Kinemage of the C-alpha trace (Angstrom):
@kinemage 1
@onewidth
@group {chain A} dominant
@subgroup {mainchain}
@vectorlist {calphas} color= white
{ca met a 1} P 0.124 -0.072 -0.018
{ca ala a 2} L 1.485 3.280 -1.150
{ca lys a 3} L 1.230 6.089 1.435
{ca asp a 4} L -0.370 9.510 0.568
{ca thr a 5} L 2.269 12.246 0.304
{ca ile a 6} L 0.859 13.896 3.439
{ca his a 7} L 0.853 10.731 5.641
{ca asp a 8} L 4.002 11.378 7.749
{ca ala a 9} L 2.708 15.085 8.355
{ca val a 10} L -0.789 13.819 9.647
{ca lys a 11} L 0.621 11.104 11.692
{ca asn a 12} L 3.167 13.558 13.331
{ca ala a 13} L 0.313 16.047 13.889
{ca leu a 14} L -1.738 13.476 15.639
{ca glu a 15} L 1.168 12.390 17.854
{ca lys a 16} L 1.822 16.046 18.830
{ca glu a 17} L -1.866 16.093 20.083
{ca gly a 18} L -1.065 13.038 22.218
{ca trp a 19} L -2.466 10.324 20.000
{ca ser a 20} L -0.541 7.047 19.718
{ca val a 21} L -0.566 4.925 16.521
{ca thr a 22} L -1.835 1.249 17.327
{ca asp a 23} L -1.981 0.077 13.721
{ca glu a 24} L -0.319 1.287 10.505
{ca pro a 25} L -2.239 0.150 8.550
{ca met a 26} L -5.350 -1.321 10.163
{ca met a 27} L -6.533 -4.337 8.268
{ca val a 28} L -10.153 -5.222 8.345
{ca arg a 29} L -11.505 -8.310 6.581
{ca thr a 30} L -15.289 -8.516 5.708
{ca gly a 31} L -17.309 -9.884 2.867
{ca gly a 32} L -14.284 -11.658 1.335
{ca val a 33} L -12.233 -8.668 0.829
{ca ala a 34} L -9.365 -7.049 2.901
{ca leu a 35} L -9.267 -3.461 3.468
{ca asp a 36} L -6.159 -1.464 4.598
{ca met a 37} L -7.214 1.790 6.669
{ca asp a 38} L -4.233 4.085 6.976
{ca leu a 39} L -4.129 4.432 10.766
{ca ala a 40} L -5.618 3.350 13.963
{ca val a 41} L -4.889 5.775 16.886
{ca glu a 42} L -5.795 6.073 20.367
{ca lys a 43} L -5.526 8.739 23.083
{ca leu a 44} L -5.980 8.556 26.899
{ca met a 45} L -8.970 10.629 27.844
{ca gln a 46} L -8.057 11.762 31.430
{ca ala a 47} L -11.620 12.960 32.169
{ca val a 48} L -13.048 9.427 31.790
{ca lys a 49} L -9.812 7.394 32.256
{ca glu a 50} L -10.429 5.456 29.054
{ca asn a 51} L -8.651 5.447 25.740
{ca glu a 52} L -10.426 6.758 22.770
{ca arg a 53} L -9.593 5.001 19.654
{ca ile a 54} L -10.209 6.174 16.073
{ca ile a 55} L -9.372 5.233 12.406
{ca val a 56} L -7.662 7.961 10.332
{ca glu a 57} L -7.827 7.592 6.454
{ca ile a 58} L -5.266 10.108 4.767
{ca lys a 59} L -5.843 11.649 1.346
{ca ser a 60} L -3.544 14.213 -0.198
{ca phe a 61} L -5.764 15.306 -3.071
{ca lys a 62} L -2.638 16.097 -5.294
{ca gly a 63} L -3.982 14.906 -8.547
{ca pro a 64} L -5.068 17.125 -11.386
{ca ser a 65} L -9.004 16.628 -10.778
{ca leu a 66} L -10.192 17.469 -7.352
{ca ile a 67} L -13.755 16.127 -8.253
{ca tyr a 68} L -12.185 12.757 -9.318
{ca glu a 69} L -10.188 12.289 -6.192
{ca phe a 70} L -13.080 13.414 -4.002
{ca his a 71} L -15.369 10.725 -5.654
{ca ala a 72} L -12.688 8.130 -4.946
{ca ala a 73} L -12.033 9.421 -1.359
{ca leu a 74} L -15.744 9.540 -0.394
{ca gly a 75} L -16.379 6.082 -1.749
{ca gln a 76} L -13.531 4.575 0.176
{ca tyr a 77} L -14.666 6.485 3.344
{ca ile a 78} L -18.111 4.927 2.977
{ca asn a 79} L -16.819 1.663 2.198
{ca tyr a 80} L -14.350 1.540 5.345
{ca arg a 81} L -17.167 2.847 7.597
{ca gly a 82} L -19.388 0.169 6.169
{ca ala a 83} L -16.671 -2.519 6.836
{ca leu a 84} L -16.262 -1.443 10.363
{ca ser a 85} L -20.024 -1.752 10.815
{ca asp a 86} L -20.128 -5.172 9.160
{ca glu a 87} L -17.499 -6.609 11.694
{ca ser a 88} L -19.101 -4.682 14.826
{ca ile a 89} L -15.961 -2.599 15.201
{ca gln a 90} L -17.157 0.361 17.116
{ca leu a 91} L -14.623 2.886 15.918
{ca glu a 92} L -15.174 6.311 14.320
{ca ile a 93} L -13.375 6.943 11.051
{ca phe a 94} L -12.043 10.340 9.972
{ca leu a 95} L -10.794 11.661 6.724
{ca ala a 96} L -7.584 13.537 7.088
{ca val a 97} L -6.939 16.365 4.654
{ca ser a 98} L -4.539 19.313 4.502
{ca ala a 99} L -5.822 22.773 5.318
{ca gly a 100} L -5.364 23.820 1.637
{ca thr a 101} L -7.538 20.852 0.547
{ca phe a 102} L -10.069 21.798 3.171
{ca arg a 103} L -10.261 25.469 1.891
{ca lys a 104} L -10.895 24.094 -1.726
{ca phe a 105} L -13.770 22.144 -0.402
{ca ser a 106} L -15.117 25.051 1.512
{ca arg a 107} L -15.398 27.045 -1.543
{ca ser a 108} L -17.880 24.876 -3.083
{ca glu a 109} L -21.427 23.879 -1.812
{ca phe a 110} L -21.170 20.682 -3.643
{ca tyr a 111} L -18.378 19.186 -1.462
{ca leu a 112} L -19.850 20.549 1.855
{ca arg a 113} L -23.307 19.163 0.921
{ca arg a 114} L -21.895 15.602 0.004
{ca met a 115} L -19.774 15.429 3.103
{ca lys a 116} L -22.716 16.293 5.290
{ca glu a 117} L -24.998 14.098 3.572
{ca asn a 118} L -22.588 11.101 3.993
{ca asn a 119} L -21.641 12.214 7.584
{ca val a 120} L -17.967 12.387 6.645
{ca lys a 121} L -15.793 13.281 9.729
{ca leu a 122} L -12.697 15.275 9.085
{ca val a 123} L -9.363 16.038 10.591
{ca val a 124} L -7.785 19.244 9.072
{ca val a 125} L -4.113 19.475 9.277
{ca asn a 126} L -1.617 22.153 8.509
{ca ile a 127} L 0.924 20.083 6.801
{ca ile a 128} L 3.906 22.523 6.966
{ca glu a 129} L 3.668 23.007 10.747
{ca glu a 130} L 2.400 19.360 11.220
{ca ile a 131} L -0.387 20.430 13.494
{ca ile a 132} L -4.118 19.730 13.632
{ca val a 133} L -6.125 22.801 12.600
{ca glu a 134} L -9.625 21.421 13.265
{ca trp a 135} L -11.706 18.340 13.846
{ca ile a 136} L -14.896 18.505 12.149
{ca lys a 137} L -17.819 16.011 13.299
């Protein structure tokens, strides 16, 4: 599996916020297929003394067609979420994108509507500084 160009920057940003990588990638087998999700991460939540664990799928959107890459990323996100549900794996999945990509999405009602309709959760990362800018649920 080839890593997206922003993979390491996203991973570093998560680690700076106290997340620990538990699986890279996290493989889920369901319905006769094996799916490799980029990262499974966890963080100790002090208030409840429990670990929160999530999946992070990373997409760089560096190709020539934003809409084509969006189609692929949205389909992958929906399929991964479905696979987690199929296997009764109770983890939220987030799509990690750069702040620049998120700005492009924000300029078009089309992208915002599709993400809202499909309940896409995002983690927006400043790739240069390797910091998380925003979590969008």
